[in-house]
C-alpha positions, 0 to 999 in steps of 0.5 A: 811262919804261916801254915797256910799255902802248902805250894801249888805250881801255876801249871798244876795238873792232877793225874792218877796212880801209875798202877791199876786201878788208876782211880784208887788210893794205893800204899806209899811206904816212902814219903817225899823227903824221907831221909835216905842214908847210904851204906857208906854214909851218903845222906839226901832227901827222897825226891819222890814217893815209894808206891808199893806193888808186888815184883812184876806189877805193871807200871803205866804212865800217868800222863802222855810225852816222850820217854827219856832213859835214866838208867837200867830200870828207870825212865821218865816221861816228859809232857809237851809242857816240860813236866817230867814223871819218873818211874824207877826200879821197873823192867822197861818195855819201852825205848828212849825217844818213844812217844807214849800215851796216858795209861800206856805200859811202861813196864813191870816192877823189877824183881826185888823192889816190891815198889815203883819210885815215882817222882815229879819234876817241874822247872828243874825241882822235884815236887811232892806228888801227894800235894793237893791238885797232883796225884789223886785220889789221896787222902790222909787220916790222922795227924803225925806224932811228935815223939819227943822235944829235947834241948841237947849239948854235945849230943847229950839231952839236958834237963829242961828245968835249968837250961843255960848257954848255947843249946840245940833244940830237936824234935823227933817226929813221924807220921804214919802212912794212911794205907799200911804197906805189906810186910815187911814194910807194915808199920813203918813210919814216914815224915811229916810234911811240915815241922815248925816251932816257937817259944812262949812265955807268959802267953806270949810269943817271944819267938814266933812260929819258924819252920824246921821243915816244910816238905809240902811242895817243892825239893828246892836246891837251897834245901840242905839235908844236914840243916834239917835232919839232926844226927841220930836220924835213920831211915826205914830198913826193915825190920828196924823203924826210921827215926826222924830228928828235926833240928829246931835251932842249932847253937840257940844262946838262951842268954838272949832271953831273961831267965824264967819259964818258957814253953817251946811249942812244936807242931807237926802236920801232913800233907793234908793239914792233919796237925798235932802239937806237943811242948816242952817246959823250959826254965832258962837259968843263966843268973841274969838280974 
C-alpha cells in the first residue's frame, strides 16, 4: 500500500484557527483518531482535534453558515455547501438556527476544559482538520516514534528468535505535537497519522506494505476501533501518558512461510509525511522441511 495520497476532498477549503490569532498555529493536545476510553470501558476514535486554550478564551467561526445546537456546550456551523465545523466545550453566545459570518464570536471555552474540541464533517464523514488544504497554518516537525514491535501470543511477548504457530504482531508508536500544550498536558503524546508494515526475507518483500492505521483523511464508517488499537492501549490522562498499540496482524499463521530469518519492517508517519522506520528480526521455526 502506498503512502502517497493523503486524501483530500474534491470540495477542499482551507480555513484559519478557531481562536485568535487566526493565522497563527496553536498547540493541539489531542489529534484526530486518538483513542478515547471512557470510565466504564467505552472505546472510540477522537473525531476531531483538541486546540489548547485557557478557560474563557473566545472561540470564533472558521467559516460562515447556520448554527446547529449539538448539546449544552456544543455547536456546529453548517456552510451553504453542507460542510460542518463543530465547536465543543464552549459557553455559547449564539442560538440554534442563527446565521453567522466567518470569524464571528460563537462562545468562550467552558470552565474546566482548557481546550476547544474542533471537528470537520463532510458527506457524513469526519475529516482530519490537520490534513493539507484544511486548517492552516499547520506545520509538523520530526517523525513519530516507534517504541516497540512485538510478536505476542495470549497477551505475552514471544522471543523473536524462535517464533512458531499462530501469533499476533503489534507495534507501539506515538507522535509528539509540534507545539507542546501547557501543563498538565505538556509532553503528552498523540497518535501517528499512518502506521504500516511489511515482511522481508533476503531483501525481498514476502508481504508487501500493509496499512495498520491511516488517519490522514476521513474517519470512515467501516473503521473499527478494536481492529486498529490492540489491548493495552490507553489515552492521555495526566499525569499518565497515553500508549498506542497498533494491530499489525491478528492471528498471523507463521506456518504459511518457510522457516528462516525474516525482517518485520514498521513505518509510522505524521500528517505531513515525516516518517520513521524500525524493524524486528524474526526467526520462524515450525520444523518445516
